[in-house]
C-alpha positions as CSV (number, residue, x, y, z in Angstrom):
1,M,25.7,-20.8,-61.0
2,W,24.9,-23.3,-58.2
3,W,28.4,-24.2,-57.5
4,T,29.8,-20.7,-57.2
5,A,27.4,-19.7,-54.4
6,T,27.7,-23.0,-52.6
7,A,31.5,-23.2,-52.8
8,R,31.9,-19.7,-51.4
9,C,29.7,-20.5,-48.5
10,A,31.5,-23.8,-47.8
11,M,35.1,-22.6,-47.9
12,R,35.6,-23.3,-44.2
13,R,33.6,-26.5,-43.7
14,L,31.2,-28.5,-45.9
15,E,28.0,-29.0,-43.9
16,C,26.3,-32.2,-45.0
17,G,24.1,-35.1,-44.2
18,V,25.2,-38.7,-45.0
19,L,22.6,-41.2,-46.2
20,L,23.5,-44.9,-45.8
21,S,21.9,-48.4,-45.7
22,G,24.6,-50.7,-44.5
23,S,27.9,-51.0,-42.7
24,G,28.9,-47.3,-43.2
25,T,32.5,-47.8,-44.2
26,N,32.4,-44.7,-46.4
27,L,30.9,-42.7,-43.5
28,Q,33.8,-44.0,-41.4
29,A,36.3,-42.9,-44.0
30,I,34.8,-39.4,-44.0
31,L,34.9,-39.3,-40.2
32,D,38.5,-40.5,-40.1
33,G,39.3,-37.8,-42.7
34,I,37.7,-35.2,-40.4
35,Q,40.0,-36.3,-37.7
36,R,42.9,-35.6,-40.1
37,G,41.6,-32.1,-41.0
38,L,39.1,-32.8,-43.7
39,P,36.9,-29.6,-43.7
40,V,33.6,-31.4,-43.5
41,D,30.9,-31.3,-40.8
42,V,28.5,-34.2,-40.8
43,R,25.4,-32.8,-39.3
44,L,23.1,-35.9,-39.6
45,V,23.3,-39.5,-40.6
46,V,20.2,-41.0,-42.2
47,A,19.8,-44.8,-42.3
48,S,17.2,-46.5,-44.5
49,N,17.8,-49.8,-42.7
50,P,17.3,-50.0,-38.9
51,D,19.9,-52.7,-38.7
52,A,22.6,-50.7,-40.5
53,F,25.9,-50.7,-38.6
54,G,26.5,-47.2,-39.9
55,I,24.0,-46.1,-37.2
56,E,26.5,-47.3,-34.5
57,R,29.3,-45.5,-36.2
58,A,27.4,-42.2,-36.2
59,C,26.4,-42.7,-32.5
60,T,30.0,-43.4,-31.6
61,A,31.0,-40.1,-33.3
62,G,28.2,-38.2,-31.6
63,I,26.3,-37.5,-34.8
64,P,22.5,-37.3,-34.7
65,T,20.7,-40.0,-36.6
66,L,17.4,-40.4,-38.4
67,V,16.5,-44.1,-38.9
68,L,13.6,-44.9,-41.2
69,Q,11.7,-48.1,-41.1
70,R,11.5,-50.0,-44.4
71,S,7.7,-49.5,-44.5
72,E,8.2,-45.7,-44.6
73,Y,9.7,-46.2,-48.1
74,D,6.3,-47.5,-49.4
75,D,5.8,-43.8,-50.2
76,P,9.3,-42.7,-51.4
77,R,8.3,-39.0,-51.8
78,A,7.0,-38.9,-48.2
79,A,10.2,-40.6,-47.0
80,D,12.3,-38.0,-48.8
81,A,10.2,-35.2,-47.4
82,R,10.9,-36.4,-43.9
83,I,14.6,-36.6,-44.7
84,V,14.7,-33.2,-46.3
85,A,13.0,-31.6,-43.2
86,A,15.6,-33.3,-40.9
87,L,18.5,-32.2,-43.1
88,R,17.2,-28.6,-43.2
89,E,16.7,-28.6,-39.4
90,V,20.4,-29.3,-38.8
91,G,21.6,-26.9,-41.5
92,A,23.0,-29.4,-44.0
93,Q,23.9,-27.9,-47.3
94,W,24.9,-31.1,-49.2
95,V,23.6,-34.6,-49.2
96,V,26.2,-37.4,-49.4
97,M,24.9,-40.8,-50.3
98,A,27.3,-43.5,-49.0
99,G,26.0,-46.9,-49.7
100,Y,22.4,-45.7,-49.7
101,M,20.3,-48.3,-51.4
102,R,17.3,-46.1,-52.2
103,K,16.7,-44.0,-55.2
104,V,16.1,-40.4,-54.2
105,T,13.0,-38.7,-55.6
106,P,12.5,-35.2,-57.0
107,V,11.6,-34.1,-53.4
108,M,15.2,-34.5,-52.4
109,L,16.7,-33.3,-55.7
110,E,14.7,-30.1,-55.7
111,A,15.5,-29.4,-52.1
112,F,19.2,-29.7,-52.8
113,P,19.7,-28.9,-56.5
114,D,23.0,-30.3,-57.8
115,R,24.1,-30.9,-54.2
116,V,23.2,-34.6,-53.9
117,L,26.4,-36.8,-54.3
118,N,26.4,-40.5,-54.9
119,L,29.2,-43.0,-54.9
120,H,29.1,-46.0,-57.4
121,P,31.5,-49.0,-57.4
122,A,32.1,-49.0,-61.2
123,L,33.2,-46.6,-64.0
124,L,29.8,-45.2,-65.0
125,P,28.1,-45.3,-67.4
126,S,29.3,-49.0,-67.4
127,F,27.7,-51.3,-64.9
128,A,25.0,-49.1,-63.4
129,G,22.7,-50.6,-60.8
130,A,22.9,-52.3,-57.5
131,H,25.3,-55.2,-58.4
132,A,28.0,-53.2,-60.2
133,I,31.0,-55.2,-58.8
134,R,29.5,-58.6,-59.5
135,D,28.3,-57.4,-63.0
136,A,31.8,-56.2,-63.9
137,W,33.4,-59.4,-62.5
138,N,31.0,-61.6,-64.5
139,A,31.7,-59.6,-67.7
140,G,35.4,-60.3,-67.4
141,V,36.5,-56.7,-67.7
142,K,40.2,-55.9,-67.1
143,V,39.5,-52.5,-65.6
144,T,36.7,-51.3,-63.4
145,G,36.7,-48.6,-60.8
146,V,34.8,-46.0,-58.7
147,T,32.6,-43.0,-59.7
148,V,31.4,-40.1,-57.7
149,H,28.5,-38.3,-59.4
150,L,25.7,-35.8,-58.8
151,A,22.4,-37.6,-58.5
152,N,19.5,-36.8,-60.7
153,E,16.2,-38.5,-61.6
154,E,17.9,-41.2,-63.7
155,Y,19.5,-44.0,-61.8
156,D,23.3,-43.7,-61.8
157,K,23.2,-41.2,-64.7
158,G,23.9,-37.8,-63.0
159,P,26.9,-35.6,-64.0
160,I,30.2,-37.3,-63.2
161,V,32.4,-35.5,-60.6
162,A,35.4,-37.9,-60.3
163,Q,36.5,-41.4,-61.3
164,R,39.3,-43.7,-60.5
165,A,40.2,-46.9,-62.2
166,V,40.8,-50.2,-60.5
167,A,42.6,-52.9,-62.5
168,V,41.2,-56.5,-62.3
169,L,44.2,-58.7,-61.5
170,E,44.7,-62.2,-62.9
171,D,44.6,-63.7,-59.4
172,D,41.6,-61.6,-58.3
173,T,38.4,-63.1,-56.9
174,E,35.2,-61.2,-56.7
175,E,35.8,-60.7,-53.0
176,T,39.4,-59.3,-53.4
177,L,38.3,-57.0,-56.2
178,E,35.4,-55.7,-54.1
179,A,37.8,-55.0,-51.2
180,R,40.2,-53.0,-53.5
181,I,37.3,-51.1,-54.9
182,H,36.0,-50.2,-51.5
183,A,39.5,-49.0,-50.5
184,V,39.5,-46.6,-53.5
185,E,36.1,-45.4,-52.5
186,H,37.4,-44.5,-49.0
187,E,40.1,-42.4,-50.6
188,L,38.2,-40.8,-53.5
189,Y,35.0,-39.7,-51.6
190,P,36.8,-37.6,-49.0
191,Q,39.0,-36.0,-51.8
192,V,35.8,-34.9,-53.6
193,L,34.3,-33.5,-50.4
194,R,37.5,-31.5,-49.8
195,A,37.4,-30.1,-53.3
196,I,33.9,-28.9,-52.8
197,A,34.7,-27.4,-49.4
198,E,37.7,-25.6,-50.9
199,G,35.6,-24.2,-53.8
200,R,37.4,-26.3,-56.4
201,M,34.4,-27.9,-58.1
202,S,32.6,-26.2,-61.0
203,M,30.0,-27.0,-63.6
204,D,30.0,-25.6,-67.1
205,E,27.1,-24.7,-69.4
206,N,26.9,-28.3,-70.7
207,R,26.6,-29.6,-67.1
208,K,30.0,-31.1,-67.1
209,V,31.6,-31.1,-63.7
210,H,35.3,-30.0,-63.3
211,V,37.4,-30.5,-60.2
212,H,40.3,-28.1,-60.2
213,E,43.7,-28.7,-58.6
214,A,44.4,-27.1,-55.2
């Protein structure tokens, strides 16, 4: 299966490209993890927004960047084809979406089958979409959280890899809840990447993903 071959090839380091659109705090969490021994090699950072601060984070770390203008996404498939070509050129094996505010097309998904990760600030399938934290807050839920999943052609509906709950406290504001959700993202995403690099992620015949203990 897909995960067996990929995991065996990635036992030493997980070679990936990171896609982002904004501040790049999850990219920074990955880079900080690498400094502490996370077996990940970020080969390329792709930004869908020329003003994204994540570009500066990548440049500071000496990572090549590909910055697409907003107009390039008028043809999403062509944009993804350009990204795929760049990722292949640097030898990336996985795609890690970290605050990437564009839906990937079949061009990307077919180039990296079951190797496109996404991070979502809610417990999917609840509160899918671009305003998950606000939607959860407005709904008055007592528990929300973070989901890492494999992307597919349905928005926020790919196989779930890992989840972590975040309680909504009585004295929370939307801003304090958002800060705590992001803090959990910064912990969970590197943990998932480590599991993949160490060959501890598998998928069964029903396309359910399992992350095994070290």
